ROMIKOL-596386 format. One record per residue (C-alpha): y, z, x; residue number from 1. Coordinates in steps of 0.02 Angstrom, whole numbers, m for minus. Layout:
N
<r <Y, Z, X>, NUM>
...
//
This chain:
273
<r <5554, 5519, 5807>, 1>
<r <5658, 5419, 5684>, 2>
<r <5543, 5462, 5539>, 3>
<r <5486, 5634, 5598>, 4>
<r <5597, 5727, 5473>, 5>
<r <5520, 5628, 5329>, 6>
<r <5344, 5665, 5391>, 7>
<r <5380, 5850, 5414>, 8>
<r <5454, 5860, 5240>, 9>
<r <5296, 5780, 5168>, 10>
<r <5189, 5904, 5266>, 11>
<r <5284, 6051, 5193>, 12>
<r <5273, 5984, 5016>, 13>
<r <5097, 5911, 5016>, 14>
<r <5002, 5989, 5162>, 15>
<r <4971, 5822, 5247>, 16>
<r <4987, 5839, 5438>, 17>
<r <5150, 5763, 5496>, 18>
<r <5057, 5692, 5647>, 19>
<r <4939, 5596, 5532>, 20>
<r <5082, 5527, 5428>, 21>
<r <5178, 5472, 5583>, 22>
<r <5024, 5398, 5668>, 23>
<r <4975, 5302, 5512>, 24>
<r <5152, 5237, 5495>, 25>
<r <5155, 5181, 5677>, 26>
<r <4984, 5098, 5666>, 27>
<r <5001, 5016, 5496>, 28>
<r <5178, 4953, 5523>, 29>
<r <5165, 4902, 5706>, 30>
<r <5295, 5034, 5749>, 31>
<r <5403, 4975, 5605>, 32>
<r <5401, 4792, 5656>, 33>
<r <5275, 4721, 5533>, 34>
<r <5336, 4602, 5398>, 35>
<r <5283, 4728, 5265>, 36>
<r <5387, 4866, 5345>, 37>
<r <5540, 4760, 5384>, 38>
<r <5550, 4663, 5221>, 39>
<r <5470, 4781, 5095>, 40>
<r <5484, 4954, 5177>, 41>
<r <5295, 4974, 5159>, 42>
<r <5254, 5075, 5316>, 43>
<r <5075, 5118, 5268>, 44>
<r <4999, 4955, 5209>, 45>
<r <4970, 5023, 5034>, 46>
<r <4909, 4888, 4914>, 47>
<r <4965, 4876, 4734>, 48>
<r <4814, 4945, 4642>, 49>
<r <4795, 4940, 4454>, 50>
<r <4916, 5084, 4419>, 51>
<r <5065, 5022, 4520>, 52>
<r <5216, 4974, 4412>, 53>
<r <5346, 4952, 4548>, 54>
<r <5401, 4801, 4650>, 55>
<r <5268, 4700, 4739>, 56>
<r <5253, 4576, 4881>, 57>
<r <5115, 4455, 4930>, 58>
<r <5044, 4464, 5106>, 59>
<r <4888, 4406, 5198>, 60>
<r <4775, 4551, 5249>, 61>
<r <4586, 4566, 5230>, 62>
<r <4605, 4419, 5109>, 63>
<r <4742, 4292, 5084>, 64>
<r <4892, 4326, 4973>, 65>
<r <4851, 4508, 4933>, 66>
<r <4967, 4616, 4828>, 67>
<r <5060, 4756, 4918>, 68>
<r <5184, 4885, 4856>, 69>
<r <5367, 4857, 4898>, 70>
<r <5494, 4998, 4916>, 71>
<r <5683, 5010, 4917>, 72>
<r <5687, 5117, 5074>, 73>
<r <5571, 5203, 5201>, 74>
<r <5586, 5372, 5114>, 75>
<r <5507, 5301, 4956>, 76>
<r <5364, 5233, 5063>, 77>
<r <5332, 5403, 5142>, 78>
<r <5337, 5491, 4973>, 79>
<r <5219, 5365, 4894>, 80>
<r <5100, 5381, 5042>, 81>
<r <5085, 5567, 5006>, 82>
<r <5064, 5537, 4820>, 83>
<r <4933, 5404, 4856>, 84>
<r <4828, 5526, 4956>, 85>
<r <4853, 5670, 4833>, 86>
<r <4802, 5565, 4683>, 87>
<r <4650, 5486, 4763>, 88>
<r <4492, 5583, 4720>, 89>
<r <4407, 5514, 4876>, 90>
<r <4537, 5601, 4986>, 91>
<r <4527, 5771, 4898>, 92>
<r <4414, 5849, 5031>, 93>
<r <4547, 5819, 5164>, 94>
<r <4661, 5950, 5087>, 95>
<r <4531, 6084, 5126>, 96>
<r <4564, 6053, 5311>, 97>
<r <4696, 6147, 5410>, 98>
<r <4861, 6056, 5427>, 99>
<r <4839, 6066, 5616>, 100>
<r <4668, 5979, 5611>, 101>
<r <4730, 5803, 5644>, 102>
<r <4561, 5748, 5712>, 103>
<r <4474, 5802, 5552>, 104>
<r <4605, 5711, 5449>, 105>
<r <4591, 5553, 5553>, 106>
<r <4401, 5548, 5538>, 107>
<r <4410, 5595, 5355>, 108>
<r <4529, 5453, 5315>, 109>
<r <4409, 5330, 5395>, 110>
<r <4261, 5408, 5305>, 111>
<r <4353, 5396, 5138>, 112>
<r <4385, 5211, 5166>, 113>
<r <4573, 5212, 5196>, 114>
<r <4551, 5068, 5320>, 115>
<r <4413, 4944, 5360>, 116>
<r <4441, 4952, 5549>, 117>
<r <4289, 5045, 5621>, 118>
<r <4397, 5118, 5760>, 119>
<r <4534, 5177, 5640>, 120>
<r <4506, 5364, 5668>, 121>
<r <4504, 5348, 5857>, 122>
<r <4661, 5242, 5855>, 123>
<r <4753, 5373, 5752>, 124>
<r <4696, 5512, 5869>, 125>
<r <4750, 5413, 6022>, 126>
<r <4923, 5382, 5950>, 127>
<r <4944, 5566, 5904>, 128>
<r <4893, 5625, 6077>, 129>
<r <4986, 5492, 6176>, 130>
<r <5149, 5529, 6084>, 131>
<r <5114, 5716, 6063>, 132>
<r <5140, 5701, 5876>, 133>
<r <5032, 5855, 5848>, 134>
<r <5183, 5961, 5896>, 135>
<r <5256, 5926, 5724>, 136>
<r <5102, 6000, 5638>, 137>
<r <5118, 6172, 5715>, 138>
<r <5304, 6197, 5714>, 139>
<r <5381, 6059, 5612>, 140>
<r <5543, 6021, 5704>, 141>
<r <5626, 6131, 5834>, 142>
<r <5796, 6208, 5801>, 143>
<r <5871, 6079, 5916>, 144>
<r <5787, 5936, 5823>, 145>
<r <5844, 6009, 5657>, 146>
<r <6022, 6019, 5723>, 147>
<r <6011, 5839, 5782>, 148>
<r <5944, 5787, 5611>, 149>
<r <6087, 5878, 5524>, 150>
<r <6213, 5790, 5638>, 151>
<r <6129, 5625, 5597>, 152>
<r <6144, 5663, 5411>, 153>
<r <6330, 5695, 5430>, 154>
<r <6350, 5525, 5513>, 155>
<r <6225, 5440, 5397>, 156>
<r <6224, 5537, 5231>, 157>
<r <6118, 5401, 5148>, 158>
<r <5966, 5456, 5251>, 159>
<r <5950, 5610, 5139>, 160>
<r <5982, 5516, 4978>, 161>
<r <5968, 5327, 5000>, 162>
<r <6025, 5210, 4863>, 163>
<r <5895, 5135, 4748>, 164>
<r <5893, 4945, 4766>, 165>
<r <5880, 4840, 4607>, 166>
<r <5861, 4654, 4577>, 167>
<r <5964, 4542, 4461>, 168>
<r <5958, 4352, 4465>, 169>
<r <5843, 4371, 4617>, 170>
<r <5982, 4461, 4713>, 171>
<r <5972, 4639, 4779>, 172>
<r <6106, 4761, 4719>, 173>
<r <6142, 4947, 4714>, 174>
<r <6239, 5054, 4592>, 175>
<r <6386, 5143, 4672>, 176>
<r <6395, 5333, 4668>, 177>
<r <6541, 5454, 4680>, 178>
<r <6613, 5448, 4855>, 179>
<r <6541, 5278, 4900>, 180>
<r <6646, 5156, 4999>, 181>
<r <6615, 4979, 5059>, 182>
<r <6605, 5044, 5237>, 183>
<r <6472, 5175, 5195>, 184>
<r <6367, 5050, 5099>, 185>
<r <6388, 4924, 5239>, 186>
<r <6322, 5050, 5366>, 187>
<r <6176, 5100, 5255>, 188>
<r <6117, 4921, 5232>, 189>
<r <6179, 4851, 5398>, 190>
<r <6297, 4728, 5314>, 191>
<r <6479, 4696, 5357>, 192>
<r <6587, 4789, 5231>, 193>
<r <6699, 4636, 5221>, 194>
<r <6549, 4533, 5166>, 195>
<r <6512, 4660, 5029>, 196>
<r <6690, 4639, 4966>, 197>
<r <6670, 4450, 4966>, 198>
<r <6497, 4451, 4886>, 199>
<r <6563, 4554, 4741>, 200>
<r <6726, 4459, 4708>, 201>
<r <6830, 4613, 4746>, 202>
<r <6985, 4652, 4850>, 203>
<r <6969, 4748, 5013>, 204>
<r <7080, 4886, 4943>, 205>
<r <6971, 4910, 4788>, 206>
<r <6907, 5089, 4769>, 207>
<r <6725, 5095, 4716>, 208>
<r <6687, 5191, 4558>, 209>
<r <6523, 5272, 4507>, 210>
<r <6422, 5145, 4410>, 211>
<r <6493, 4990, 4495>, 212>
<r <6363, 4856, 4530>, 213>
<r <6371, 4805, 4713>, 214>
<r <6272, 4654, 4772>, 215>
<r <6201, 4653, 4948>, 216>
<r <6197, 4463, 4957>, 217>
<r <6304, 4324, 4886>, 218>
<r <6291, 4295, 4698>, 219>
<r <6233, 4130, 4625>, 220>
<r <6319, 3988, 4533>, 221>
<r <6233, 4028, 4368>, 222>
<r <6122, 4158, 4285>, 223>
<r <5933, 4153, 4283>, 224>
<r <5853, 4036, 4156>, 225>
<r <5822, 4170, 4025>, 226>
<r <6009, 4202, 4006>, 227>
<r <6108, 4056, 3937>, 228>
<r <6248, 4126, 3827>, 229>
<r <6337, 4294, 3822>, 230>
<r <6434, 4366, 3676>, 231>
<r <6580, 4469, 3740>, 232>
<r <6576, 4654, 3696>, 233>
<r <6710, 4787, 3697>, 234>
<r <6759, 4834, 3874>, 235>
<r <6695, 4674, 3954>, 236>
<r <6793, 4576, 4082>, 237>
<r <6749, 4415, 4170>, 238>
<r <6713, 4517, 4325>, 239>
<r <6596, 4642, 4242>, 240>
<r <6502, 4499, 4159>, 241>
<r <6486, 4407, 4324>, 242>
<r <6418, 4566, 4404>, 243>
<r <6295, 4600, 4264>, 244>
<r <6214, 4430, 4282>, 245>
<r <6239, 4399, 4468>, 246>
<r <6356, 4250, 4447>, 247>
<r <6501, 4207, 4561>, 248>
<r <6662, 4243, 4468>, 249>
<r <6740, 4074, 4504>, 250>
<r <6584, 3987, 4436>, 251>
<r <6587, 4089, 4277>, 252>
<r <6767, 4032, 4247>, 253>
<r <6725, 3853, 4293>, 254>
<r <6572, 3830, 4180>, 255>
<r <6672, 3898, 4033>, 256>
<r <6825, 3791, 4073>, 257>
<r <6938, 3942, 4089>, 258>
<r <7072, 3982, 4217>, 259>
<r <7093, 4151, 4299>, 260>
<r <7224, 4199, 4170>, 261>
<r <7091, 4203, 4034>, 262>
<r <7049, 4374, 3963>, 263>
<r <6887, 4376, 3860>, 264>
<r <6897, 4447, 3684>, 265>
<r <6760, 4531, 3584>, 266>
<r <6650, 4398, 3505>, 267>
<r <6691, 4259, 3628>, 268>
<r <6540, 4155, 3679>, 269>
<r <6524, 4124, 3865>, 270>
<r <6402, 4010, 3953>, 271>
<r <6302, 4092, 4090>, 272>
<r <6221, 3932, 4156>, 273>
//
């Protein structure tokens, strides 16, 4: 039931049975435990394809080292799953079926070549019936389930609007929004808020501001190879530069032979590696 609200939302927006979305997610991700789901938030085993411009990950499937799509959070995976089916001409006939016809959808997905497993349709149907997922097709979520979801959103506001995850210097980071705190970000990403403070060379009493770069892992001793020197611009500080390039603040001072009293001036040249 963890992802039921996402599946119901996709059903309302795209007319894809919530039961089918949930069953595919369960089957393709091994109930959320597959490496693709855990590390890349890919709950549906969607491969890159020629039109994909997002993040990717390599994984053995029908062949070795195949390219799969990687997402910042499960919501993006569910939304892309819907878009994938809507865009695919071979799946167009499915949208003529009733949203309650999960058997027709399951067999149609197999017929259209969504999976190579010959028993794919039957496996989806079995999952839907064993877990009674069809209930979400006819009524969405009950008032009680909606209330529970709303309570969950109050405790975990990021479920409705999760942060986009970016990469700099091979380190994941997010951009803070109004109202963000270290504790909220820590809960969203299951990281100690004290570690977030440490990773970002900040003080525990620092108040996050919209636009702040917040790394989810420790920064590195130097920038990536393509960045060697930085020319200081108006408004820069050693901290903002270290955040921009994913460098530990103490290492940025050290490689430039500066102490922590140094304040960069416009035009100064600073080594990044």
